C-alpha positions in Angstrom: -10.7 -1.8 22.3 -7.5 -3.5 21.0 -7.6 -5.4 17.6 -5.2 -6.3 15.9 -6.9 -9.0 13.1 -10.3 -8.3 11.7 -12.1 -9.1 8.4 -13.3 -6.5 6.0 -15.0 -6.0 3.3 -13.9 -3.0 0.2 -15.9 -1.7 -2.6 -13.8 0.7 -5.2 -16.9 3.1 -7.0 -18.1 2.3 -10.1 -17.6 4.8 -13.5 -20.5 7.3 -14.2 -22.6 6.3 -17.4 -21.5 8.6 -20.6 -24.3 11.0 -21.5 -26.4 10.8 -24.7 -26.9 14.5 -25.7 -27.4 16.8 -28.8 -25.7 20.3 -28.8 -28.9 22.7 -29.2 -28.1 25.9 -29.6 -30.2 29.6 -31.6 -28.3 29.6 -35.5 -26.8 26.3 -35.0 -28.8 24.2 -37.4 -27.8 19.7 -36.7 -25.5 20.9 -34.0 -24.0 17.5 -33.7 -23.6 15.5 -30.4 -21.9 16.3 -27.5 -23.0 14.2 -24.5 -19.9 13.8 -22.0 -17.7 11.2 -20.2 -19.0 9.6 -16.7 -16.1 10.1 -14.2 -14.1 7.4 -12.6 -15.0 5.9 -9.3 -13.3 6.3 -6.4 -10.1 4.2 -5.1 -10.3 2.5 -1.9 -6.4 3.4 -0.6 -4.6 2.2 2.5 -2.5 4.6 4.4 0.5 3.7 7.3 -0.4 5.9 10.2 1.9 6.6 13.1 -0.9 8.2 15.1 -3.2 4.7 14.4 -2.2 2.2 17.1 -4.7 -0.8 16.4 -7.6 -1.8 13.6 -10.5 -0.7 15.8 -11.9 1.8 13.4 -12.3 -1.2 10.8 -14.6 -2.6 13.7 -16.9 -0.8 13.7 -16.9 0.3 10.0 -16.1 -3.4 8.2 -17.3 -2.8 4.7 -15.5 0.1 3.1 -17.1 1.9 -0.1 -16.0 4.5 -2.0 -18.3 6.5 -3.9 -19.1 6.8 -7.8 -18.0 8.7 -10.2 -20.4 11.5 -11.6 -22.3 11.0 -14.8 -21.8 12.4 -18.0 -23.5 15.7 -19.1 -24.7 17.9 -22.2 -22.3 20.2 -23.7 -19.1 17.9 -23.4 -18.8 17.9 -19.8 -17.3 15.1 -18.0 -19.0 13.7 -14.9 -16.7 14.2 -11.8 -14.5 12.1 -10.5 -14.9 10.5 -7.3 -12.7 11.2 -4.2 -10.6 8.1 -2.9 -11.4 6.3 0.1 -8.8 6.5 2.5 -8.5 4.3 5.3 -6.0 4.8 8.2 -4.2 1.4 9.3 -1.5 1.4 11.9 2.0 0.9 10.7 2.9 -3.2 10.2 -0.3 -3.8 8.9 0.0 -6.9 6.9 -3.3 -7.8 4.0 -4.5 -11.1 3.2 -6.6 -11.9 0.0 -9.6 -13.6 1.5 -11.6 -15.4 -1.8 -11.3 -14.2 -5.2 -11.1 -10.4 -5.7 -13.7 -10.1 -8.0 -17.2 -7.9 -9.0 -19.3 -11.0 -7.8 -18.0 -11.5 -4.5 -20.6 -11.5 -1.3 -20.9 -8.8 1.3 -20.0 -10.2 4.7 -22.9 -10.9 7.3 -22.5 -8.7 10.4 -21.6 -11.8 12.6 -18.9 -12.5 9.6 -17.1 -9.8 10.5 -17.4 -9.4 14.0 -15.9 -12.9 14.3 -12.3 -13.0 13.7 -11.4 -16.2 15.2 -13.1 -18.0 12.8 -10.6 -17.1 10.2 -8.1 -19.4 10.5 -6.2 -19.9 7.3 -2.8 -21.4 6.3 -1.8 -18.1 5.7 2.5 -19.0 5.2 1.0 -20.6 2.0 -0.8 -17.9 0.9 1.0 -14.1 -0.8 0.0 -11.1 1.3 -1.5 -8.3 -1.0 0.2 -5.7 0.7 2.7 -4.9 3.9 2.8 -1.2 5.2 5.2 -0.8 7.1 6.5 3.0 6.9 4.4 5.9 8.2 2.7 7.5 5.3 3.4 4.5 3.0 0.3 4.1 0.7 -1.4 1.3 -1.4 -4.4 0.8 -3.4 -6.6 -1.9 -2.2 -9.4 -1.7 -4.7 -9.2 0.8 -8.0 -12.3 2.2 -9.2 -14.0 1.8 -12.2 -13.3 3.9 -15.4 -16.1 6.2 -16.6 -18.4 5.8 -19.2 -17.6 7.1 -23.2 -20.6 9.5 -24.7 -22.2 9.5 -27.5 -19.8 12.2 -29.3 -17.1 9.3 -29.1 -19.4 7.2 -32.0 -20.0 9.9 -34.4 -18.7 9.6 -37.9 -19.4 10.4 -41.5 -22.1 7.7 -42.0 -23.8 7.7 -38.1 -23.8 11.9 -37.8 -26.4 11.5 -34.7 -25.3 8.3 -32.9 -27.3 7.4 -29.7 -24.7 4.9 -28.7 -23.4 5.3 -25.3 -21.2 3.1 -22.6 -21.9 2.7 -19.0 -19.4 3.0 -16.3 -17.4 -0.2 -15.1 -17.6 -1.5 -12.0 -15.2 -0.9 -9.3 -13.2 -3.8 -8.1 -14.3 -5.0 -4.5 -13.4 -8.3 -2.1 -13.1 -9.7 1.1 -9.6 -9.2 3.0 -8.3 -9.9 6.0 -6.4 -7.2 7.8 -3.4 -8.2 10.2 -1.4 -6.4 13.0 2.6 -7.3 13.5 3.6 -4.8 16.0 6.5 -3.2 14.8 9.5 -2.4 17.6 13.3 -3.0 17.8 13.4 -4.9 20.5 10.4 -7.6 22.4 9.9 -8.5 25.4 9.5 -12.5 26.2 8.5 -13.9 28.9 5.9 -16.4 31.2 3.2 -14.5 32.9 4.2 -12.6 35.7 7.8 -12.4 34.8 7.8 -8.6 35.5 8.1 -7.5 31.9 5.3 -4.6 32.0 6.7 -3.4 35.5 10.2 -3.5 33.5 8.9 -1.5 30.7 7.2 1.4 33.2 10.3 1.7 34.4 12.9 2.5 31.3 10.1 4.4 29.2 7.4 6.5 29.5 5.0 3.4 28.7 2.0 2.6 31.2 1.0 -1.0 30.5 -1.6 -2.6 33.6 0.4 -4.0 36.3 -1.3 -6.6 38.7 -0.4 -9.5 40.7 -2.5 -12.2 38.5 -1.7 -13.6 35.0 -2.3 -12.3 31.5 -2.2 -8.4 33.1 -1.1 -7.4 29.3 -3.6 -8.7 26.6 -2.0 -7.2 23.8 1.9 -5.3 23.0 2.3 -2.5 24.6 5.3 -0.2 23.1 7.4 1.7 24.9 10.0 4.5 23.8 13.7 4.2 25.9 15.4 7.5 25.4 19.9 6.6 25.5 22.2 9.1 25.7 23.2 11.2 22.7 19.7 11.9 21.3 19.3 7.7 20.5 16.0 6.3 21.0 14.5 2.9 21.0 11.3 1.2 21.0 10.6 -1.7 22.9 7.3 -3.9 23.1 5.9 -5.8 25.9 4.5 -8.8 24.7 1.7 -10.6 26.3 2.9 -13.8 28.6 3.7 -16.8 26.7 2.6 -20.2 28.1 3.6 -23.9 27.1 2.1 -24.7 24.2 1.8 -21.3 22.6 2.7 -22.9 18.7 -0.1 -24.7 19.2 -2.9 -21.6 19.8 -2.6 -22.7 23.3 -3.7 -19.8 26.0 -3.1 -16.2 23.6 -1.4 -18.3 21.6 -0.9 -16.9 17.9 -1.8 -13.7 19.0 0.9 -13.3 21.0 3.3 -14.8 18.7 3.0 -12.9 15.7 4.0 -10.1 17.1 7.4 -10.5 17.7 8.3 -11.6 14.0 9.1 -7.7 13.4 11.5 -7.4 16.5 15.2 -6.7 15.3 16.0 -8.8 18.9 14.5 -10.9 21.5 14.4 -10.0 25.2 13.6 -13.3 27.2 12.3 -11.6 30.9 13.0 -14.6 33.2 11.6 -14.5 36.9 15.1 -15.9 38.3 13.7 -15.7 41.6 11.4 -18.8 41.1 8.4 -16.5 42.7 5.7 -18.7 40.8 7.6 -22.3 42.2 9.2 -22.6 38.3 12.6 -23.1 37.6 13.7 -20.3 35.6 16.0 -22.8 33.4 13.6 -24.7 32.7 11.5 -21.4 31.6 13.7 -20.1 29.4 14.5 -23.6 27.8 10.7 -24.0 27.0 10.4 -20.6 25.7 13.3 -20.9 23.3 11.4 -23.9 22.7 7.9 -22.7 21.5 9.6 -19.9 19.3 11.3 -22.5 17.6 8.4 -24.9 16.9 6.1 -21.0 15.5 9.0 -20.0 13.4 12.5 -21.6 13.2 13.9 -18.4 11.3 12.2 -16.6 13.9 14.7 -18.1 16.6 17.8 -17.9 15.0 17.3 -13.4 15.9 20.0 -12.4 18.4 18.3 -12.9 22.0 19.3 -12.1 25.5 18.3 -12.9 28.6 17.1 -10.2 31.6 17.0 -12.2 34.8 14.2 -9.9 36.9 13.4 -9.8 40.6 17.0 -10.2 41.7 15.5 -8.3 45.4 14.4 -11.8 46.2 16.6 -13.9 48.3 16.5 -17.3 46.0 17.6 -15.1 42.9 21.4 -15.2 43.0 21.7 -18.9 43.4 19.4 -19.7 40.4 21.0 -17.3 38.1 24.3 -18.7 39.0 22.4 -21.6 36.9 21.1 -19.8 34.7 24.6 -18.4 33.6 25.6 -21.5 33.9 23.0 -23.4 31.6 23.2 -20.6 28.6 27.0 -19.8 28.5 27.1 -18.3 25.4 24.0 -15.9 26.0 24.9 -12.5 28.0 22.6 -12.4 30.7 22.0 -8.9 32.8 20.6 -9.4 36.2 17.8 -6.5 37.0 15.1 -5.9 39.5 12.4 -4.1 38.3 10.4 -3.4 41.6 13.6 -1.5 43.1 15.6 -0.2 39.9 18.3 -2.7 40.5 20.7 -3.0 37.7 18.6 -0.6 34.9 21.4 1.2 33.8 23.7 -1.4 33.0 20.4 -2.7 30.8 20.3 0.4 29.2 23.8 0.4 28.2 23.2 -3.4 27.0 20.8 -2.3 24.8 22.8 0.1 23.0 25.3 -2.2 22.1 23.0 -4.8 21.5 20.6 -2.9 18.6 23.6 -1.4 17.3 24.9 -4.9 16.8 21.8 -5.8 15.1 21.6 -3.0 13.0 25.4 -4.0 11.9 24.4 -7.7 11.1 21.0 -6.4 8.6 23.7 -4.0 6.7 26.1 -7.0 6.6 23.2 -9.3 5.2 21.6 -6.4 3.2 25.1 -6.0 1.4 25.5 -9.7 0.8 22.3 -9.8 -0.8 23.1 -7.5 -3.1 26.2 -8.3 -4.5 24.4 -11.9 -4.8 22.0 -10.2 -7.3 
């Protein structure tokens, strides 16, 4: 099961209670207070792990709780601090705050945690809590409460036998929304049955499902493409896009959010029109959907992969496609027969290299402005 969006309840551990104790030993009259402090509660820590590819572990554990700190003891013994609760999430996970991050938050019911589609808040207006983008990156989601003070802290010249102590602080808790956005160098975008999964199988070791019906791919699949000189790139097979996806039709937003991290966009077009659609209209609709979803995303470098060149109507439609989009590079391939795949690999190296240079130039411009 692939889960890329889920609501969870996280609660850090409470601090341990301070101790009221007095020293009682032979030949030590009126030994005084010796109550120790409580231990600190455990933190809830998120860790990005490259070996985790989705959020299915949180589907079965939507309530995350860290342990409480130990209570203080006599002889000034400090209570044990609780270990942190480490939750492994895939790289590319964004965490949004859902409600107030206070100690009075209510725990979600089982139906609330299971129904991910019920959460449709306008996240563009909300600042994310954290964006975990690199392997090994950690973030403290909820801090554990500090331990309470023992009575040894309350002694004075006028209060030699204090019986005061403090309770441990409560740990932070709250409801959060976890959302996965796949990290890849390039994303394969196209209508259902355009041949995206077949193409990814031919150029990488990934094995997405391939069948003769639409929406075979229901979640993103990332493949690694090897280039000469020990270079490599990650290519994401994105589920099929249909007209109206920006209004959440079809897979809708479940598809569109996964292309937001891709450096370049590769539009796979059925240039043979085997589904009785015009490839020029298909590409125009795809570009329109992405522009309506996020105008900034539509400004990223994009290229055209004309697939199914082994079919009879492909050469004529390819010429019409090239005449309509003269400023965009087009590579003609046949994922079924392997035609044009080597040329595609060579162009991928050049396209990704150009995207890296543009990113470096943009970073240098921003740095000089600051």
